[in-house]
C-alpha positions in Angstrom: 0.0 0.0 0.0 2.8 2.3 0.9 4.4 1.6 -2.5 1.1 2.3 -4.3 0.5 5.5 -2.3 4.0 6.7 -3.2 3.4 5.9 -6.9 0.1 7.8 -7.0 1.7 10.8 -5.2 4.6 10.8 -7.7 2.2 10.7 -10.6 0.1 13.7 -9.2 3.3 15.8 -8.6 4.6 14.9 -12.1 1.2 15.8 -13.6 1.2 19.1 -11.8 4.7 19.9 -13.0 3.9 19.0 -16.6 0.7 21.1 -16.5 2.7 24.0 -15.1 5.2 23.6 -17.9 2.5 23.5 -20.4 0.9 26.7 -19.0 4.3 28.5 -19.0 4.9 27.3 -22.5 1.6 28.6 -23.7 2.1 32.0 -22.0 5.6 32.3 -23.5 4.3 31.4 -27.0 1.5 33.9 -26.6 3.9 36.6 -25.5 6.3 35.7 -28.4 3.4 35.9 -30.9 2.4 39.3 -29.5 5.9 40.6 -29.7 6.4 39.2 -33.2 3.1 40.9 -34.3 4.4 44.2 -32.9 7.7 43.8 -34.5 6.0 42.8 -37.8 4.9 46.5 -38.2 8.6 47.3 -39.0 10.4 47.6 -41.2 8.0 49.7 -43.2 8.4 51.2 -46.6 7.1 54.7 -47.1 6.6 56.3 -50.6 6.8 59.9 -49.7 5.8 63.1 -51.5 9.0 63.1 -53.5 8.1 59.6 -54.8 11.1 58.2 -53.0 10.9 54.9 -51.1 12.1 55.3 -47.5 12.6 52.1 -45.5 12.3 52.5 -41.7 13.8 49.4 -40.0 12.6 50.0 -36.4 10.0 52.1 -34.7 11.4 55.6 -34.3 12.3 56.8 -30.8 13.3 60.4 -31.7 11.6 62.6 -34.2 12.4 66.0 -35.6 9.7 68.1 -37.4 10.7 70.8 -39.9 7.2 72.4 -40.2 4.4 73.2 -37.8 1.7 71.2 -39.6 3.8 68.0 -39.2 4.4 68.8 -35.6 0.7 69.3 -34.8 0.0 65.9 -36.5 2.7 64.2 -34.5 1.4 65.5 -31.2 -2.2 64.7 -32.1 -1.0 61.1 -32.7 0.4 60.9 -29.2 4.1 61.2 -30.3 4.9 64.4 -28.3 7.4 62.7 -26.1 9.3 61.4 -29.1 9.6 64.8 -30.7 13.0 66.2 -29.9 13.2 69.1 -32.3 10.8 71.5 -34.0 11.0 74.6 -36.2 11.2 78.2 -35.0 7.7 78.7 -36.3 6.1 76.1 -34.1 3.7 77.4 -31.4 1.2 74.6 -30.9 0.6 72.7 -28.7 2.2 74.5 -25.8 4.6 71.7 -25.2 6.6 72.7 -28.3 8.0 75.6 -26.4 10.1 73.0 -24.4 11.5 71.4 -27.6 14.8 72.2 -29.2 14.5 74.7 -32.1 16.2 73.7 -35.3 15.7 76.9 -37.4 13.2 78.3 -39.7 13.0 77.9 -43.5 16.7 77.3 -43.4 17.1 74.6 -40.8 20.3 74.0 -38.9 21.7 70.7 -40.2 24.3 70.3 -37.5 21.7 71.0 -34.8 19.4 68.3 -36.1 22.3 65.8 -36.4 23.3 66.5 -32.8 19.7 65.6 -31.7 20.3 62.1 -33.1 16.8 61.6 -34.5 15.6 58.4 -36.1 13.3 60.2 -38.5 13.0 63.8 -39.8 9.5 64.9 -41.0 10.1 67.3 -43.8 7.5 68.9 -46.1 7.1 69.1 -49.9 6.5 72.9 -49.7 10.2 73.5 -48.8 11.9 70.3 -49.9 13.2 71.8 -53.2 14.9 74.7 -51.5 16.3 72.5 -48.8 17.5 69.7 -51.0 21.2 70.0 -50.0 20.4 70.0 -46.3 18.1 67.0 -46.5 20.8 65.1 -48.4 23.2 65.9 -45.6 20.7 64.4 -43.1 20.3 61.3 -45.1 24.1 61.0 -45.4 24.3 61.1 -41.6 22.0 58.0 -41.5 18.8 59.8 -40.6 15.6 58.8 -42.4 13.9 61.7 -44.0 10.2 61.6 -44.9 8.9 64.4 -47.2 5.2 64.9 -46.3 2.9 66.1 -49.1 1.8 69.8 -49.4 -1.9 69.1 -49.0 -4.3 71.1 -51.2 -7.5 69.5 -49.8 -8.8 67.4 -46.9 -8.2 64.1 -48.6 -4.5 65.0 -48.9 -4.4 66.1 -45.2 -5.7 62.7 -44.3 -2.9 61.1 -46.4 -0.3 63.2 -44.6 -1.7 62.0 -41.2 -1.6 58.4 -42.3 1.9 58.7 -43.7 3.3 60.1 -40.5 1.4 57.5 -38.5 2.8 54.7 -40.6 6.4 56.0 -40.4 6.2 56.3 -36.6 4.3 53.3 -35.5 1.1 55.2 -34.9 -1.0 53.9 -37.8 -3.9 52.9 -35.5 -4.0 56.4 -34.0 -3.8 58.0 -37.4 -6.8 56.0 -38.6 -8.8 57.0 -35.5 -7.8 60.7 -36.0 -8.8 60.7 -39.7 -12.1 59.1 -38.9 -12.8 61.7 -36.2 -11.9 64.6 -38.6 -14.1 63.1 -41.3 -17.1 62.8 -39.0 -16.7 66.4 -37.8 -16.4 67.7 -41.3 -19.4 65.7 -42.4 -21.4 67.3 -39.6 -20.4 70.8 -40.8 -21.2 69.9 -44.4 -24.6 68.6 -43.4 -25.5 71.9 -41.7 -24.2 73.8 -44.7 -26.8 72.0 -46.9 -29.5 74.0 -45.3 -28.1 77.2 -46.9 -30.1 77.9 -50.1 -28.7 79.6 -53.2 -30.5 82.8 -52.2 -28.8 82.7 -48.8 -25.3 82.2 -50.1 -22.9 84.9 -49.1 -19.9 86.4 -51.0 -16.7 86.5 -49.0 -13.4 88.3 -49.1 -10.6 86.7 -47.1 -7.8 89.1 -46.3 -4.4 87.5 -45.5 -2.6 90.8 -45.0 -4.0 94.3 -44.5 -3.6 97.7 -46.2 -1.5 99.1 -47.7 -0.5 95.8 -49.4 -3.7 93.7 -49.3 -3.2 90.0 -50.1 -6.0 87.5 -50.3 -6.8 83.8 -50.7 -7.9 83.0 -54.3 -8.8 79.9 -56.3 -6.9 76.6 -55.7 -6.1 77.4 -52.1 -7.1 75.5 -49.0 -9.1 78.5 -47.8 -11.1 78.6 -51.0 -11.8 74.9 -50.6 -13.1 75.6 -47.1 -15.4 78.3 -48.3 -16.8 75.9 -50.9 -17.5 73.3 -48.2 -19.7 75.8 -46.2 -21.5 77.1 -49.4 -19.8 80.5 -49.4 -18.6 82.3 -52.6 -15.1 83.6 -52.8 -15.1 87.0 -54.5 -11.4 86.5 -55.5 -11.3 84.7 -58.8 -7.6 84.9 -59.3 -5.4 81.9 -58.6 -3.3 81.5 -55.4 -2.6 84.5 -53.2 -3.1 87.6 -55.3 -2.3 91.2 -54.2 -5.3 93.4 -54.8 -5.8 97.1 -54.7 -8.6 98.6 -52.6 -10.7 99.7 -55.5 -10.8 96.1 -56.8 -12.1 94.8 -53.5 -14.7 97.6 -53.2 -16.0 96.7 -56.7 -16.4 93.1 -55.7 -18.6 94.2 -52.8 -18.3 91.2 -50.5 -21.1 90.4 -48.0 -18.5 89.3 -45.4 -14.8 90.2 -44.9 -12.6 87.7 -43.1 -9.2 88.8 -41.7 -6.5 86.3 -40.6 -3.9 88.5 -39.1 -5.4 89.6 -35.8 -2.7 87.7 -33.9 -0.1 90.3 -34.9 -2.2 93.4 -35.7 -4.0 95.3 -33.0 -7.7 95.7 -33.8 -7.6 94.1 -37.3 -11.3 94.3 -37.7 -11.5 97.9 -36.6 -8.9 98.9 -39.1 -11.0 97.4 -41.9 -14.2 99.0 -40.8 -12.6 102.4 -40.7 -11.1 102.3 -44.2 -11.7 105.4 -46.3 -14.0 104.8 -49.3 -15.2 101.4 -48.0 -18.4 102.7 -46.4 -20.7 101.4 -49.1 -19.3 97.8 -49.1 -22.0 95.5 -47.8 -19.7 93.9 -45.3 -18.8 97.3 -43.9 -22.3 98.6 -43.8 -23.5 95.5 -42.0 -20.4 95.2 -39.8 -19.8 91.7 -41.1 -16.0 91.8 -40.6 -14.5 88.9 -38.5 -11.0 87.9 -37.6 -10.3 84.1 -37.5 -7.4 82.1 -36.2 -4.8 82.2 -38.9 -3.1 78.9 -38.0 -6.4 77.0 -38.1 -7.2 78.0 -41.7 -3.7 77.8 -43.1 -1.9 74.9 -41.5 -2.6 71.6 -43.1 -3.0 69.7 -39.9 -5.6 68.4 -37.5 -7.0 71.8 -36.6 -8.2 72.6 -40.1 -11.6 71.3 -39.2 -11.7 73.8 -36.4 -10.8 76.4 -39.0 -13.8 75.4 -41.2 -16.0 75.8 -38.2 -14.6 79.2 -37.4 -15.2 80.4 -40.9 -18.7 78.9 -40.9 -19.7 80.7 -37.7 -18.2 83.9 -39.0 -20.0 83.9 -42.3 -23.3 82.1 -41.3 -23.7 82.7 -37.6 -27.5 82.1 -37.9 -26.8 78.6 -39.2 -23.7 77.5 -37.3 -24.7 78.6 -33.8 
């Protein structure tokens, strides 16, 4: 009996050990599978705005951004702690004030290299003028991604997804794009209530007198005006310089200024202009200053910019 009892006890203990080993093995296999799935995201190959293939072997730990729109996208994707350098023009979010500055349109190559980034987020708007500097960064072993110069919301979404893919934040990028699409769809739905008779003509002033520049056709601002069923009185392409007589003749229902952040009482200055008293926007005091960055930076806050424009032009609709 003692022998039988000893044999049964040995079998129970052995079974327990084997079960424990099996459990540990399963957990280890599961962990290895999870780790391999995470590692499978990299390397990734990005075809950037310059049509160059950029292979990123591992998830970046340090990021430098050369333009504010890229920076705002990176922070919105939760990458703020990884951003080690930003341009002199960056001012949002507030945390960028604690980041190393790497220069303006002419960035400091040596400074960027000293920060030892894994990835530099460049931009197609300045890539041609910065070609030599970008080549120096690449020669130093730094991956450079040239993000597209977005001309519409679909291209902004592409920029967000490109940055997300390059930094290991693809899921966050998809969520952000979905959120922006939903918000924009809500604004467009409200705009559908504006009839043809209710449509307003708008003049968007990028800089004030004596040298007045405006947003014309094929600009993001024009695209935003179209989304909210407003008519741009500027039919010229791009960012034309207009004389005061030309603006008076176009007689806009609403005047939007975008430079209140550096000009005291931008709205008051427009309202007091000599010879403008018969312009509909002046007579009805329909002159509004909007946040410049929200309507010009091709990043996540553009939808907020559309909303600001909508409330400024159609306050009775977008309450």
